[in-house]
C-alpha positions in Angstrom: 0.0 0.0 0.0 1.3 3.4 -0.9 0.6 6.3 1.5 0.2 10.0 0.5 3.5 10.8 2.3 5.4 8.6 -0.1 5.9 5.6 2.3 4.8 2.1 1.3 3.9 -1.0 3.2 3.9 -4.5 1.9 1.1 -6.8 3.1 -1.0 -9.8 2.1 -4.7 -9.9 1.6 -4.9 -13.5 2.8 -2.8 -16.4 3.8 -2.9 -19.2 1.2 -2.5 -21.8 4.0 -6.0 -20.8 5.2 -7.4 -22.3 2.0 -5.0 -25.3 1.9 -5.9 -26.4 5.5 -9.6 -26.7 4.8 -11.0 -30.2 4.9 -11.4 -32.0 1.6 -14.9 -32.3 0.2 -16.3 -35.0 -2.0 -17.6 -33.9 -5.4 -21.2 -33.9 -4.1 -20.3 -32.0 -0.9 -18.3 -29.4 -3.0 -21.2 -28.9 -5.4 -23.7 -28.4 -2.5 -21.4 -25.9 -0.8 -20.7 -24.1 -4.1 -24.5 -23.7 -4.7 -25.2 -22.5 -1.2 -22.3 -20.0 -1.2 -23.0 -18.8 -4.8 -26.7 -18.1 -4.2 -26.1 -16.4 -0.8 -23.5 -14.0 -2.3 -25.7 -13.4 -5.4 -28.8 -12.6 -3.3 -26.8 -10.3 -1.0 -25.3 -8.5 -4.0 -28.7 -8.0 -5.8 -30.4 -6.9 -2.6 -28.1 -3.8 -2.5 -29.5 -2.7 -5.9 -27.8 -0.4 -8.4 -25.8 -3.3 -10.0 -25.0 -3.8 -13.6 -23.7 -7.0 -15.2 -21.2 -7.1 -18.0 -22.1 -9.9 -20.4 -18.8 -11.2 -21.7 -20.0 -14.7 -22.7 -18.1 -16.3 -19.9 -19.3 -19.0 -17.5 -19.5 -16.6 -14.6 -21.9 -14.2 -16.3 -24.0 -17.1 -17.5 -24.2 -18.5 -14.0 -25.3 -15.2 -12.6 -28.0 -14.8 -15.2 -29.2 -18.3 -14.6 -29.5 -17.8 -10.8 -30.8 -14.2 -10.9 -34.1 -13.9 -9.2 -35.4 -11.3 -11.7 -33.0 -11.2 -14.6 -35.2 -8.7 -16.4 -34.5 -6.2 -13.5 -30.7 -6.6 -13.8 -29.3 -4.0 -16.3 -26.7 -5.6 -18.6 -24.2 -4.4 -21.2 -21.6 -5.8 -23.5 -19.2 -4.4 -26.0 -19.4 -5.0 -29.7 -17.8 -3.8 -32.9 -19.0 -1.5 -35.6 -18.9 -4.1 -38.4 -20.1 -7.4 -36.9 -21.0 -9.0 -33.6 -18.3 -10.6 -31.7 -18.8 -13.9 -29.8 -19.5 -12.0 -26.6 -22.4 -10.2 -28.2 -23.9 -13.3 -29.7 -23.7 -15.3 -26.5 -25.0 -12.3 -24.4 -28.1 -12.1 -26.6 -29.0 -15.7 -25.8 
């Protein structure tokens, strides 16, 4: 982190060992925990309002749209070219 007075401090956001020391989950346990966590975070985020979603054609954006409670209320955008639609635009329309 850089301070206004010109000093800097090196720090970590998290310790990787905190992830590595977690108990192993079976495939089914992982899937259930993923769904529970994903939906909780998604609902918390949408509850705040004022959010937009960038539709890039990626799996993350498609997951968010699939789980959105009211996708018609979630403003979305993507970037396309002047001459033809890129893959992002074609996937976003779907």
